[in-house]
C-alpha positions as CSV (number, residue, x, y, z in Angstrom):
1,M,42.8,208.8,-62.0
2,A,41.5,205.7,-60.2
3,A,40.8,202.7,-62.3
4,K,37.1,201.8,-62.9
5,Y,36.0,198.2,-62.5
6,D,32.8,196.5,-63.6
7,T,31.6,194.8,-60.5
8,E,28.7,193.1,-62.3
9,A,30.9,190.2,-63.2
10,L,28.1,187.7,-63.7
11,L,25.9,187.8,-66.8
12,S,23.0,186.4,-64.7
13,E,23.2,189.5,-62.5
14,R,22.9,191.8,-65.5
15,L,20.0,189.7,-66.9
16,L,18.0,189.8,-63.6
17,R,18.6,193.5,-63.4
18,E,17.2,194.1,-66.9
19,A,14.5,191.4,-67.0
20,G,11.1,192.7,-67.8
21,W,9.6,189.5,-66.4
22,K,11.2,189.9,-63.0
23,G,8.6,189.4,-60.2
24,Q,6.1,187.5,-62.3
25,D,7.4,184.1,-61.2
26,A,10.0,182.7,-58.9
27,Y,12.7,182.0,-61.6
28,P,15.5,181.4,-60.8
29,S,14.1,179.9,-57.7
30,D,17.3,178.7,-56.0
31,A,21.1,178.6,-56.4
32,V,21.1,175.6,-58.7
33,W,18.9,177.3,-61.3
34,Y,20.9,180.5,-60.8
35,A,24.2,178.7,-61.5
36,E,22.6,177.0,-64.6
37,L,21.5,180.4,-65.9
38,E,25.0,181.7,-65.7
39,G,26.3,178.6,-67.6
40,L,23.6,179.1,-70.3
41,L,24.5,182.7,-70.8
42,A,28.2,181.9,-70.9
43,F,27.5,179.2,-73.5
44,V,25.9,181.6,-75.9
45,Q,28.3,184.4,-75.2
46,A,31.2,182.2,-76.1
47,R,29.5,181.6,-79.5
48,N,28.7,185.3,-80.1
49,R,25.0,184.7,-79.7
50,L,24.3,186.6,-76.4
51,A,23.0,189.7,-78.2
52,S,20.6,187.6,-80.3
53,F,19.1,185.9,-77.3
54,W,19.1,188.9,-74.9
55,P,15.8,190.5,-76.1
56,R,14.0,187.2,-75.6
57,L,15.6,186.5,-72.3
58,T,14.7,190.0,-70.9
59,T,11.2,190.2,-72.4
60,E,8.2,190.8,-70.2
61,R,6.7,187.5,-71.4
62,T,7.8,184.6,-69.2
63,Q,6.9,182.1,-71.9
64,E,9.2,183.7,-74.5
65,R,12.0,183.7,-71.9
66,D,11.4,180.0,-71.2
67,D,11.4,179.2,-74.9
68,A,14.8,180.9,-75.3
69,L,16.2,179.1,-72.2
70,Q,15.1,175.7,-73.6
71,E,16.7,176.4,-76.9
72,I,20.0,177.2,-75.2
73,R,19.7,174.1,-73.0
74,V,19.2,171.8,-76.0
75,A,22.1,173.4,-77.9
76,R,24.4,173.1,-74.8
77,F,23.3,169.5,-74.3
78,L,23.9,168.4,-77.9
79,T,27.3,170.2,-77.9
80,A,28.3,168.5,-74.7
81,N,27.5,165.1,-76.3
82,G,29.7,165.7,-79.3
83,F,27.4,167.5,-81.7
84,P,28.5,171.1,-81.7
85,I,26.6,174.0,-83.4
86,A,27.3,174.2,-87.1
87,Q,25.0,177.1,-87.8
88,W,22.5,179.3,-85.8
89,E,19.2,180.0,-87.5
90,P,19.7,177.9,-90.6
91,F,17.2,178.2,-93.4
92,G,14.8,175.3,-93.8
93,N,12.0,174.7,-96.3
94,G,10.2,177.7,-97.7
95,N,12.5,180.2,-96.1
96,F,11.5,179.0,-92.6
97,I,14.3,179.3,-90.1
98,G,15.3,176.6,-87.5
99,E,16.9,177.1,-84.2
100,F,20.3,175.8,-85.2
101,S,22.0,172.9,-87.0
102,V,24.6,170.6,-85.4
103,Q,27.6,168.8,-86.8
104,A,27.3,165.1,-87.1
105,L,30.4,164.1,-89.1
106,P,30.8,162.4,-91.5
107,A,27.2,163.1,-92.3
108,A,25.6,166.4,-93.2
109,P,24.6,168.8,-90.4
110,V,21.3,168.0,-88.6
111,F,18.7,170.8,-88.8
112,V,17.1,171.2,-85.4
113,E,13.7,172.7,-84.7
114,I,12.5,173.1,-81.1
115,K,8.9,173.3,-79.9
116,S,8.2,174.2,-76.3
117,P,4.5,173.7,-75.6
118,G,3.8,175.5,-72.3
119,W,1.4,174.9,-69.4
120,D,-0.6,178.0,-70.3
121,G,-1.7,176.2,-73.4
122,E,-3.4,173.6,-71.2
123,L,-5.7,176.2,-69.6
124,T,-9.4,176.3,-70.3
125,P,-11.0,179.5,-71.7
126,E,-12.5,180.1,-68.3
127,E,-9.2,179.8,-66.6
128,R,-7.6,182.3,-69.1
129,A,-10.5,184.7,-68.5
130,S,-10.0,184.5,-64.8
131,G,-6.3,185.4,-65.1
132,R,-4.9,181.9,-64.3
133,A,-2.1,182.3,-66.8
134,K,-0.6,185.2,-64.7
135,Q,-0.4,183.0,-61.6
136,E,2.3,180.5,-60.7
137,K,2.4,177.3,-62.7
138,Y,1.5,175.0,-59.8
139,L,-1.3,175.7,-57.4
140,D,-2.2,173.4,-54.5
141,L,-4.7,170.7,-55.1
142,E,-5.2,171.8,-58.8
143,G,-5.9,168.9,-61.2
144,R,-6.7,168.8,-64.9
145,A,-7.2,166.5,-67.9
146,V,-4.2,166.0,-70.2
147,G,-3.5,164.6,-73.7
148,P,0.3,164.0,-73.9
149,A,0.1,162.1,-77.2
150,Q,-1.9,164.9,-78.8
151,K,0.8,167.4,-77.6
152,I,3.4,165.4,-79.4
153,R,1.4,165.2,-82.6
154,M,0.6,168.9,-82.4
155,S,4.3,169.8,-82.2
156,V,5.1,167.5,-85.2
157,R,2.4,169.2,-87.3
158,K,3.6,172.7,-86.4
159,A,7.2,172.0,-87.1
160,Y,6.9,169.9,-90.2
161,P,6.6,172.7,-92.8
162,K,10.1,173.8,-91.9
163,F,11.9,170.5,-92.9
164,L,13.6,170.3,-96.3
165,P,13.6,166.9,-98.0
166,S,17.3,167.1,-98.6
167,Q,18.9,167.2,-95.1
168,P,18.7,165.4,-91.8
169,N,16.0,166.9,-89.6
170,L,15.3,166.7,-85.9
171,L,12.4,168.0,-83.9
172,V,13.0,168.5,-80.2
173,I,10.0,168.9,-77.9
174,A,11.2,170.7,-74.8
175,D,7.9,171.2,-73.1
176,D,6.9,173.1,-70.0
177,L,3.6,171.3,-69.4
178,F,2.0,170.6,-66.0
179,V,3.2,167.0,-66.3
180,P,6.3,166.9,-68.5
181,L,6.0,164.6,-71.5
182,L,9.0,162.5,-70.4
183,N,7.3,161.8,-67.1
184,W,4.7,159.7,-68.9
185,G,7.2,157.1,-70.1
186,D,7.0,155.8,-73.7
187,V,3.3,155.3,-73.9
188,P,2.3,158.7,-75.3
189,V,5.2,158.5,-77.8
190,Q,4.1,155.1,-79.0
191,Q,0.5,156.3,-79.3
192,A,1.5,159.5,-81.2
193,L,4.2,158.1,-83.5
194,F,4.2,154.4,-83.8
195,H,0.7,153.0,-83.4
196,T,-0.7,151.5,-86.6
197,S,-4.3,151.8,-85.4
198,T,-6.4,155.0,-85.9
199,I,-7.8,154.9,-82.3
200,L,-6.2,158.2,-81.5
201,D,-8.0,161.1,-83.2
202,G,-8.7,158.8,-86.3
203,E,-5.0,158.9,-87.4
204,Q,-2.3,156.4,-87.5
205,G,1.0,157.1,-85.7
206,Y,3.0,159.7,-87.5
207,F,6.0,157.5,-88.0
208,V,4.2,154.5,-89.5
209,T,3.4,156.1,-92.9
210,S,5.4,158.3,-95.3
211,R,3.3,161.4,-94.3
212,F,6.1,162.8,-92.3
213,E,9.1,161.4,-94.3
214,N,11.0,164.7,-94.1
215,L,11.3,164.4,-90.4
216,G,14.3,162.2,-89.4
217,G,13.2,161.8,-85.8
218,A,11.7,163.5,-82.7
219,A,13.1,163.8,-79.2
220,L,11.7,164.8,-75.8
221,F,13.8,167.0,-73.6
222,K,13.5,168.0,-70.0
223,A,15.5,169.9,-67.5
224,E,14.7,168.7,-64.0
225,L,16.0,169.5,-60.5
226,S,15.7,166.5,-58.2
227,G,17.5,165.0,-55.2
228,K,20.3,164.1,-57.6
229,G,20.8,167.7,-58.7
230,L,20.0,169.4,-62.0
231,H,20.0,167.0,-65.0
232,Y,18.8,167.0,-68.6
233,D,16.9,164.1,-70.0
234,F,16.8,163.5,-73.8
235,A,14.8,160.6,-75.3
236,L,15.3,160.2,-79.1
237,Y,12.8,158.4,-81.4
238,P,14.1,158.0,-85.0
239,N,11.5,157.9,-87.8
240,P,12.0,154.5,-89.6
241,L,10.2,155.8,-92.7
242,A,12.2,159.0,-93.1
243,R,13.7,159.6,-96.5
244,P,17.4,158.6,-96.7
245,E,18.3,162.2,-97.1
246,T,16.4,163.3,-94.0
247,S,17.2,160.4,-91.7
248,L,19.3,161.1,-88.6
249,P,23.0,160.1,-88.9
250,K,23.9,156.7,-87.4
251,T,26.4,158.4,-85.1
252,F,23.7,160.7,-83.7
253,V,21.2,157.9,-83.2
254,D,23.8,155.6,-81.6
255,M,24.9,158.3,-79.1
256,F,21.4,158.9,-77.8
257,Q,20.5,155.3,-77.6
258,R,23.3,155.1,-75.1
259,T,23.0,158.5,-73.4
260,R,19.7,159.8,-72.1
261,T,20.7,161.9,-69.1
262,A,23.4,164.5,-68.6
263,H,24.3,166.9,-65.8
264,P,24.9,170.5,-67.0
């Protein structure tokens, strides 16, 4: 009997064949994103997590797919920078579950929660009613008002109930907004986290009081394809008023004060 071979050698080929979202947008739009997709799938497969991510990666909802891709990107980025996964889906406060924790020896593992605010959340009710969310993200000559500092604060508020007061905690905001948060520079972060005034929504910055002391720090993450190729940007902002137990380890902070960009 002739031997049988599985000709679908690439995980990305299988994903695109099974994807419920296929045809809703252009992803993966070119060979670079296609190659990255294969790398992301191989990353989770090597850690026995492919089956866990597969339903989200093949869903009909593009936002759910994108959230899963961002989680894998962040995990891969942190691992590549010396902080490998210690546990997937660790328990946090009140039985909430995080995305993963990473090793940061000699300190305790860092609990990581990822929030991925999407561009569809920036649409007006009228745009939603007209079906704008089902169209491509970018349309010619379309403009809109934005509030990047508010997006950062919203992500902090949503994530905060997950953080235990007894372990280092990190929030990564891996957004898919019309204008990525990292494109604004440090101004929105300073407004959201470090301003002592209450000029923004009547609140002081979230890292200038003990209100968010269980959060060791926040980071902004972006995957971008430019003339220099595909790269990941990661900007870390430690919370100076975090509890000693929840503060980010010095090895972690030092690494990302030196390293902001990496090529996958």
